C-alpha positions in Angstrom: -220.7 127.1 131.7 -217.3 127.3 130.1 -213.9 128.6 131.2 -210.6 128.8 129.4 -207.2 129.2 131.1 -204.3 127.5 129.4 -201.7 129.9 128.1 -199.5 127.0 126.9 -201.9 125.8 124.2 -205.5 124.7 123.5 -207.6 124.3 126.6 -208.4 120.8 127.8 -212.1 120.1 127.4 -214.0 118.6 130.3 -217.7 117.6 130.3 -219.4 117.8 133.7 -222.7 115.9 134.0 -224.8 116.4 137.1 -228.4 117.1 138.1 -227.2 119.4 140.9 -225.6 122.7 140.1 -223.6 122.6 143.3 -221.5 119.7 141.9 -220.3 121.6 138.9 -219.8 124.8 140.9 -217.7 123.0 143.6 -215.6 121.3 141.0 -214.8 124.5 139.1 -214.0 126.3 142.3 -211.6 123.6 143.5 -209.9 123.4 140.1 -208.8 127.1 140.4 -206.1 125.8 142.7 -204.6 123.7 139.8 -201.9 125.1 137.4 -204.1 124.5 134.4 -207.9 125.0 134.3 -209.7 123.1 131.6 -212.7 124.3 129.5 -215.8 123.2 131.4 -219.1 122.3 129.8 -221.8 121.4 132.3 -224.9 119.4 131.4 -227.8 117.8 133.3 -228.2 114.1 133.0 -231.2 114.6 130.7 -229.2 116.6 128.2 -226.2 114.1 127.9 -227.4 112.8 124.5 -227.0 116.3 123.1 -223.3 116.1 123.7 -222.9 113.0 121.6 -220.1 113.5 119.1 -218.8 116.6 120.8 -215.0 116.8 121.2 -214.2 116.3 124.9 -211.0 115.0 126.5 -212.8 113.5 129.5 -216.1 113.6 131.4 -217.0 113.7 135.1 -220.4 112.7 136.5 -221.9 112.9 139.9 -225.0 113.9 141.9 -227.3 112.4 139.3 -231.0 111.6 139.8 -231.4 107.9 140.7 -233.6 107.3 137.7 -231.0 108.6 135.3 -227.8 107.1 136.9 -227.8 103.8 134.9 -228.5 105.5 131.6 -225.8 108.1 132.1 -223.2 105.5 133.2 -224.1 103.2 130.3 -223.6 106.1 127.9 -220.2 107.0 129.4 -219.2 103.4 129.4 -219.7 103.3 125.6 -218.0 106.7 125.0 -214.7 107.2 123.3 -213.2 109.5 125.9 -212.3 108.7 129.5 -215.1 109.0 132.1 -215.1 109.4 135.9 -218.1 108.9 138.2 -218.4 110.1 141.8 -220.5 107.4 143.5 -223.4 108.6 145.7 -223.6 107.5 149.4 -224.9 104.0 149.5 -223.9 103.0 146.0 -221.6 100.0 145.8 -218.3 101.0 144.2 -217.5 97.4 143.4 -220.8 96.8 141.6 -220.4 100.0 139.6 -216.9 99.1 138.5 -218.0 95.6 137.5 -221.0 96.9 135.5 -219.2 99.9 133.9 -215.6 98.8 133.5 -214.6 101.7 131.3 -215.8 104.3 133.9 -213.4 105.2 136.8 -215.5 105.2 140.0 -214.5 107.4 142.9 -216.3 106.7 146.3 -217.7 109.8 148.0 -215.7 110.4 151.2 -214.5 113.5 153.1 -211.8 114.4 150.5 -213.7 113.2 147.4 -213.4 116.6 145.7 -209.6 116.7 146.0 -209.4 113.1 144.8 -211.7 113.9 141.8 -209.7 116.9 140.7 -206.4 115.0 141.0 -207.6 111.9 139.2 -209.3 113.9 136.4 -206.2 116.1 136.0 -204.1 113.0 135.5 -206.6 111.6 133.0 -206.5 114.8 131.0 -202.7 114.8 131.0 -202.7 111.2 129.7 -205.2 112.1 127.0 -203.0 115.0 125.9 -199.9 112.7 125.8 -201.8 110.2 123.8 -202.7 112.8 121.3 -199.0 113.8 120.9 -198.0 110.1 120.6 -200.6 109.7 117.8 -199.0 112.7 116.0 -195.6 111.2 116.5 -196.8 107.9 114.9 -198.3 109.8 112.0 -195.1 111.8 111.5 -193.1 108.5 111.6 -195.3 106.9 109.0 -195.0 109.9 106.8 -191.3 109.9 107.1 -191.2 106.2 106.2 -193.1 107.0 103.0 -190.7 109.8 102.2 -187.8 107.5 102.9 -189.2 104.8 100.6 -189.7 107.4 97.8 -186.2 108.9 98.4 -184.6 105.5 98.4 -186.2 104.7 95.1 -185.2 108.0 93.6 -181.6 107.7 94.9 -181.3 104.2 93.4 -182.8 105.3 90.1 -180.9 108.6 89.9 -177.6 107.2 88.8 -179.1 105.5 85.8 -181.3 108.5 85.0 -178.4 110.8 85.1 -176.4 108.6 82.8 -179.2 108.5 80.3 -179.7 112.3 80.6 -176.0 112.9 80.1 -176.1 110.9 76.9 -179.1 112.8 75.6 -177.6 116.1 76.5 -174.2 115.3 75.0 -175.6 114.0 71.8 -177.9 117.0 71.5 -174.9 119.4 71.9 -172.8 117.5 69.3 -175.7 117.7 66.8 -176.1 121.4 67.5 -172.4 121.9 66.5 -173.4 120.5 63.0 -176.7 122.2 62.8 -175.8 123.9 59.5 -176.5 120.6 57.8 -180.0 120.4 59.2 -183.0 122.2 57.9 -184.6 125.0 60.1 -187.4 122.7 61.4 -185.0 120.0 62.6 -182.7 122.7 64.2 -185.7 124.0 66.2 -186.6 120.4 67.4 -183.0 119.7 68.3 -182.8 123.0 70.3 -186.0 121.9 72.1 -184.5 118.5 73.0 -181.4 120.3 74.3 -183.4 122.8 76.4 -185.6 120.1 77.9 -182.5 118.0 78.8 -181.1 121.0 80.6 -184.4 121.5 82.4 -184.4 117.8 83.5 -180.9 118.2 84.8 -181.9 121.3 86.9 -184.9 119.3 88.3 -182.6 116.5 89.4 -180.4 119.0 91.1 -183.4 120.5 92.9 -184.6 117.0 93.9 -181.3 116.5 95.7 -181.7 119.7 97.6 -185.3 118.9 98.5 -184.3 115.5 99.7 -181.9 117.0 102.1 -184.4 119.7 103.3 -187.1 117.0 103.9 -184.7 114.9 106.0 -183.8 118.0 108.2 -187.5 119.0 108.6 -188.5 115.4 109.5 -185.9 115.1 112.1 -186.9 118.5 113.7 -190.6 117.5 113.8 -189.9 114.3 115.6 -187.5 116.0 118.0 -190.1 118.7 118.8 -192.9 116.2 119.3 -190.7 114.0 121.5 -189.8 117.1 123.6 -193.4 118.0 124.0 -194.4 114.5 125.2 -191.4 114.4 127.7 -192.4 117.9 129.0 -196.0 116.8 129.6 -195.0 113.5 131.2 -192.8 115.4 133.7 -195.4 118.0 134.5 
């Protein structure tokens, strides 16, 4: 059972684990009242292992067969994505939280479904913010690498340009006296002159690219920061 409804971007992915179809049905129906509805994937407790390695942002479990509860909770406690469990009547919430510390346990009470949707929605928002923060960090590291390269090139550019100017100037002086050179040496000298001009053009292009990269990097960071701020305020 899958559903997509997120016009602002990729749908959040929620794994629902239950041995009772009514649990998933009630959760999906209640979620229709939320601004954003995730993509639901419903599995029975016996099929949970088939979802190993699948890309989900969070998982919700409830109404499991007693014989499968510990196995499912153990699996969720070891998973990489956040997990929420709705405790059955008679289950000790304190014991569950102690034995499965990475699973958020919600006691079953009159408003448990509202609580489950609100908690899960908050977990999904945090997962989305965490993804954007990771992208920001990756962008920052890339910008640091560019900055290091740019700093080296800027520091070396002055000496390189001096050497290039010397080569270009001497090549031009020799070309003025090219009548004293044989044809082969004239061709070689013209090649040196042409390559010196090409290197000069490359250095000019490097300066333009450096400025472009700085502008693009600043825009990327600003856009990612704005996205994180928008999600945090949602």
